[in-house]
N, C-alpha and C positions, 0 to 999 in steps of 0.2 A: 731055353731059360736064356733070358738076357746077360748078358755080360756086363759087369760095373765097370767103367773105366776110371782112371784117376787123370783129370785134367785140371791143369794149370792157367793161372792168366797172368801177364805180367806185362805192365807198363814199361816200354823200350825207354832207359836213359842211357847214362855212362856207367852202365854196369854190366859185367860178365859172369864172375864166379856167384855173386846174389842171385843172378836169374839158375845158372846151369846147375849148382850143386843141390839145391834143395830139388831140383825134377830128378836126379839119380836118388838122393836118399830117399825119396818116396815112391820111387818107381813109376814115373809118370810115363801115361800112355801118349798123352797130346799135350802141347803147350801154345797158347795163343800169345802171342807177341803183338802187342798196342804200339802200332808205331804213331808218331806225330804227323797228322795229316798234310800239313804245310810245309815242315823240317825234315821230315823221316827221321833222321836221327840214329840210323844203322852205319856202322863203322865198319872197318875192317875185321878188327875181333868179334863183332857179333857175327859177321860171315864166317868166321872161323868158328865161332861158338856153335851157331846153327849148323853148320856141317858136322861137326863133332855129335850133336844131340841126334840128329838124323843116321849116323853111323851107330848109335847106341839102341837105334830103333823106335824113337821118340818121335811123333809127328808134328812137326812146326807147323803152325799157321800164321800168317800175319794179317792183323786188322790194323784199320786208321782211326783215329780218333784226333779230336782238337786236344791236346796236351793241359791246354790254357783254359778250357770249357769245362766244367766241372761236371755238367749235367751231360756232356758230350761223351766223357768217359764213362760215366756211370750208365749210359745208353749203351754202349758195347758191352760193358761187363754184364749186365743184367741179363741182356739179350743172350749172351755167349750162354752164362748160366741156365736160363730158362729152356737153350737148345739141350743143355745135358741135366735134364731134369730128373734122370735116374742114375747121374754118375756122380762120383765125388769132385766136387770142384773147388779147387784151392786158390786163394789170388795173393799174388806177392804184392804188399803195399810198400816194399823198400827199392823197387827196381828202377822207378821213374821220377822224373821231376815231380816237385813236392805237392804239386794242384793234381796230378794225375794220380798220387797215390794216395790223396785223400778222396778223391771222387770213387777210387776203387776200393776203399774201404767202407764209404758209404753205401757203396752197393751192396756189400756183403750184410750190412745190417738190415737191408729191406728184403735179402735172397737168405735160400740156404747154403751159400758159398762161405769159406773159411778163409778169414783173413789170416796172413801171416807177415811176420816182420824178419829180415834176415839180419843177425848180426854180424859185419864184417870182420874179418881177424887181421886186415892191415888198412889203413887209409892211404889215399895216394893223390897226391895233389896237382902232378903233373898232367894234364889232360891231354895233351899231344899225342893222339894214337893211342891213349892208356884209359884202361877203364876207370871209374872213380875210386875203387875199391878192389882189393885182393882178398880171394879165401873165402871161409865161412867158420864162424865159432858156432853159431846153431840158428836154427830157424823157431821163433816163438809165434804160437798161434796167439794171435789178441783176443782180448776177451771180447765177447759178442754183445752188444746192446743193440739188440733189435728194435728197429721203428716200425711205425705201422704204416706198411706200402699202402699206396691208393689202390682201391679196389677196380676189378677189372670195369664194373658198371661205370665207375667215375672216370676212369680213362676213357671209354667208351664216349661218356658226354662231351668231356674234352675236346675229343677227337671230332665231335659234331659240332662245337660250336667253333672251332679253327676252320672247317669247311663251309658251314652255314652262313658265319656273320661275314659282312660285306659293308663297304662303305653305305649301302642303299639300304641294307636290313641287318637288324639285330633280333637274335633271336629271343622269344619270349618263353614263360614256363610252358602255356601250352604246347611251344613246339617241341618241348623235350619232353614233354610227357607223349605226345604221339611218337616221337622218335623211340623212347624207351618200350612203348608197346610194339612197335613195327620190330625193333632191333631185339625184342624179346628180352629186354635186362631183366636179370634177376629179381632185384628189387621191386619190380613192377608185377613180374611173371608170377612170379612164388606167393606174394600175397593177394592176389586176384581181388581187388580193389572192386568194390560194387558200385560206386559212384565218383562222379569228378572231385567231390571233397574229399575222398579217402585217396584219390591218385595225387591230387596235390600235395596232401599231408605225407605220402609216402615219398616224392620228389624231394620237398623240404628236409625231409630228415634224414634221407640217404645220400642227397647228393648235393643241394642248393647249400644247406648250414655248413655241413662240412667242408667243403670245397672253398666258401666263403670266408670260413673261420681259418684256413689253411692260408688264404689270399691268391686262391688258383683261380676263383672267377671274382668278376664286382657285379651286384644287383643295382643299377640303376632304374628310377622310376619316371616313364615318360608317360601323365596323364593319369589313367588307371591302371596304366599295364607295366608289367617290371622287365626289363630288358637285360638279358645275360651276357655278359662278355668275358672273355678270356684274357688273364693279367700276363704281362710278361713272365711271372713265375710260372703260372700254369703252362706256358706254352714251354718253358725249359723243364716241368716236370711230364707233361706229354711227350717230349722227345725220350727223355729217360726211361719212362715207362711203357710207351708204345707197343712193344712187343707183347705185352699181354692182349692185346686184339688178335692176336694169332692162335691164341691157346682158349679152346672152348671146348 
């Protein structure tokens, strides 16, 4: 019988009690602290906190992300959540810089993780070697507003475009159909289309139209052929949800 663990995720900012106290309250087994990839952000009181948590039997793992890149934070949080698919995953959205906390909250909307906000007991304005706040009044579970996460098939197509497109060649719809068949993507394999017309209809309905509407891909006309390119937003979304390609 598989043991279900209590797993927490927290961007690492100028906080200590807002990270540590919810872990003890919920009896966390593991916590992932997300440091800023460039500046780190760990201070002396963080090292003391980590040592104390480990003494309490909590496993502390450190990941890195660009705290000022919404999609990079999302990528780390969604990947960790996917790695703990059978566990309880809670995400602290009050522990890091504002953009990192927002990225963490959005990641929860696209996964089964639960976001929570920690109300501090006391504000501290002198950050010279001190955390931003002290104590904890309570931790509040945030309302869940699920967003429709991009499907695995759609992530696979974005990944294909990212690898296939070059300055010399841009993928066409027929390329995507061939890829979908070779990769056994569900939208094509499950439907078992009888002819090319049906294949193009499935591609448009399940991939081209939704990804275009969301601004993840752009469709250009060159002669009689339509070329498919990945937009900047599509690249960011691919980064945030690439972990879906590992799960099949």
